[in-house]
C-alpha positions in Angstrom: 133.6 47.2 -66.2 134.0 50.9 -66.4 132.8 52.0 -69.9 133.2 55.7 -69.1 129.5 56.2 -68.1 130.1 56.5 -64.3 131.3 60.1 -64.3 128.3 61.1 -66.4 125.9 59.4 -63.9 127.7 61.2 -61.0 127.4 64.5 -62.7 123.7 64.1 -63.5 123.0 63.0 -59.9 125.0 65.9 -58.5 123.2 68.4 -60.7 119.8 67.0 -59.6 120.7 67.3 -56.0 122.0 70.9 -56.4 118.7 71.9 -58.0 117.0 70.8 -54.8 119.2 72.9 -52.5 117.7 76.1 -50.9 118.6 79.2 -52.9 119.8 77.3 -56.0 116.7 77.9 -58.1 115.9 81.3 -59.6 112.7 82.6 -58.2 112.2 85.0 -61.2 113.1 84.8 -64.9 116.4 86.2 -66.1 116.7 89.9 -67.2 115.6 91.1 -70.6 113.2 93.5 -72.2 111.6 91.3 -74.8 108.4 91.0 -72.7 107.7 94.7 -73.3 107.3 94.0 -77.1 104.2 91.9 -76.7 101.1 93.5 -78.0 99.1 92.1 -75.1 101.0 91.7 -71.8 99.8 88.8 -69.7 99.7 89.7 -66.0 102.5 87.9 -64.1 101.2 89.1 -60.7 99.0 86.7 -58.8 96.4 87.2 -56.1 97.8 87.0 -52.5 101.3 86.1 -53.8 104.3 86.2 -51.5 107.2 88.4 -52.2 109.5 86.3 -54.5 113.0 85.5 -53.1 116.1 86.7 -54.9 118.4 84.4 -56.8 122.1 83.8 -55.9 124.1 87.0 -56.7 125.5 87.2 -60.2 127.5 90.3 -59.4 129.3 91.7 -56.4 127.6 91.5 -52.9 125.7 94.7 -52.4 126.6 95.0 -48.7 130.4 94.7 -49.0 133.1 97.3 -49.7 132.3 100.7 -51.0 129.0 99.6 -52.5 127.5 99.0 -49.0 126.7 102.7 -48.7 124.3 102.4 -51.6 122.1 100.0 -49.8 119.2 101.8 -48.2 118.3 100.9 -44.6 114.8 99.6 -43.9 112.6 102.2 -42.4 109.0 101.1 -43.1 106.9 98.0 -42.8 107.2 97.4 -46.5 110.9 97.8 -46.5 111.2 95.2 -43.7 109.1 92.8 -45.7 111.3 93.0 -48.8 114.5 92.7 -46.7 113.0 89.7 -44.9 112.5 88.0 -48.3 116.2 88.3 -48.9 116.6 91.5 -51.0 118.8 94.6 -50.4 117.1 97.9 -50.7 118.4 100.1 -53.5 116.2 103.1 -54.4 114.2 105.7 -52.5 110.9 104.6 -50.9 107.9 106.0 -52.8 104.5 106.6 -51.3 101.2 107.9 -52.6 98.4 107.7 -50.1 98.3 104.0 -49.3 100.4 102.8 -52.3 104.2 102.3 -52.0 107.1 101.2 -54.1 110.1 99.4 -52.7 113.2 98.6 -54.8 115.1 95.4 -54.1 118.3 94.1 -55.6 120.4 90.9 -55.3 123.8 92.2 -56.3 125.7 95.2 -57.8 128.1 95.7 -60.6 131.6 97.1 -60.3 130.2 100.7 -60.2 127.7 99.8 -57.5 124.8 99.9 -60.0 122.0 97.4 -59.1 121.8 94.0 -60.7 119.0 91.4 -60.5 116.5 94.0 -59.2 112.8 94.7 -59.2 110.3 97.1 -57.7 107.8 95.7 -55.3 104.4 97.4 -55.0 102.4 97.5 -51.8 98.9 98.7 -50.9 98.3 99.4 -47.2 101.6 97.6 -46.6 100.2 94.4 -48.3 102.3 93.1 -51.3 100.4 93.6 -54.6 103.0 92.6 -57.2 106.1 93.7 -59.1 106.6 96.3 -61.9 108.5 93.7 -64.0 107.9 89.9 -64.6 111.7 89.5 -64.8 114.7 90.7 -62.9 116.5 93.7 -64.3 120.2 94.7 -64.7 121.4 98.2 -64.9 122.5 99.3 -68.5 120.8 96.3 -70.1 117.6 96.0 -72.2 114.5 96.2 -70.1 116.2 98.0 -67.1 113.9 100.2 -65.1 114.5 103.9 -65.7 111.8 105.5 -63.7 108.5 104.8 -61.9 105.8 107.4 -61.5 102.7 107.4 -59.3 99.8 109.3 -60.9 97.5 108.4 -58.0 97.2 105.6 -55.5 95.8 103.2 -58.1 97.4 104.4 -61.3 101.1 104.5 -62.1 103.6 103.9 -64.9 107.2 102.7 -65.4 109.7 103.5 -68.1 112.3 100.9 -69.2 115.5 101.3 -71.2 115.4 99.5 -74.6 118.7 98.8 -76.2 119.4 97.8 -79.7 122.4 95.6 -80.4 124.5 98.6 -81.6 123.6 101.0 -78.7 126.4 102.1 -76.4 125.7 101.1 -72.7 125.3 104.8 -71.8 122.6 105.5 -74.3 119.7 103.3 -75.2 118.0 104.6 -78.3 114.4 103.6 -77.2 112.3 103.5 -74.1 109.2 101.5 -73.3 106.5 102.9 -70.9 104.0 100.6 -69.3 100.9 101.8 -67.5 99.5 99.9 -64.5 96.3 99.8 -62.4 96.1 98.7 -58.8 92.9 96.8 -58.1 91.4 94.9 -55.3 90.7 91.3 -56.1 89.1 89.0 -53.5 90.0 91.6 -50.9 93.7 91.5 -52.0 95.5 94.2 -53.8 96.8 93.3 -57.3 99.0 95.2 -59.8 97.7 94.9 -63.3 99.7 95.9 -66.4 97.7 97.8 -69.0 99.2 99.4 -72.1 102.8 99.7 -73.2 104.3 101.9 -75.8 107.9 102.1 -77.1 109.3 105.4 -78.5 112.7 106.9 -79.3 114.6 107.8 -76.2 114.8 111.5 -75.5 
């Protein structure tokens, strides 16, 4: 006797199978800047961790149409490692001595701005961690505004902080996070230090 439960069972089984398919699981948490408000930021980077893989695109494919020109071609060993993990390169390669930053995105919005992106840090071409524990979207709370290298083991990143009433063009606050690059068990590791939030200039 069909009591109406069969469709529910099918849906549950289908969802469970979908969760096991390659690429269906998000490798990093969803965007948002709430993590920057914590008085003590726990380090999300792990020793000898592999470059995380991108999620399924939530926006437009970065390599199609007019936005394809915004994708930077790989030119370094670090670039190639990020591309091999499945990301599209979206910002200039930064290098200070042996430390480098490589930006990777999963998709773009209608104006070719990066969506689902992060910045990957390398030391001597070895992956050391990311600048954010979550993926970021342009013009949303927690979006990366700038990353600055002070020296090869000290750098900072500034993130846009939106209030509910802020227009998309103009977040009223910005959070700046300082980082250190250390060597742990012979592996480089990005360690977040102090964060501060101030009115945007």
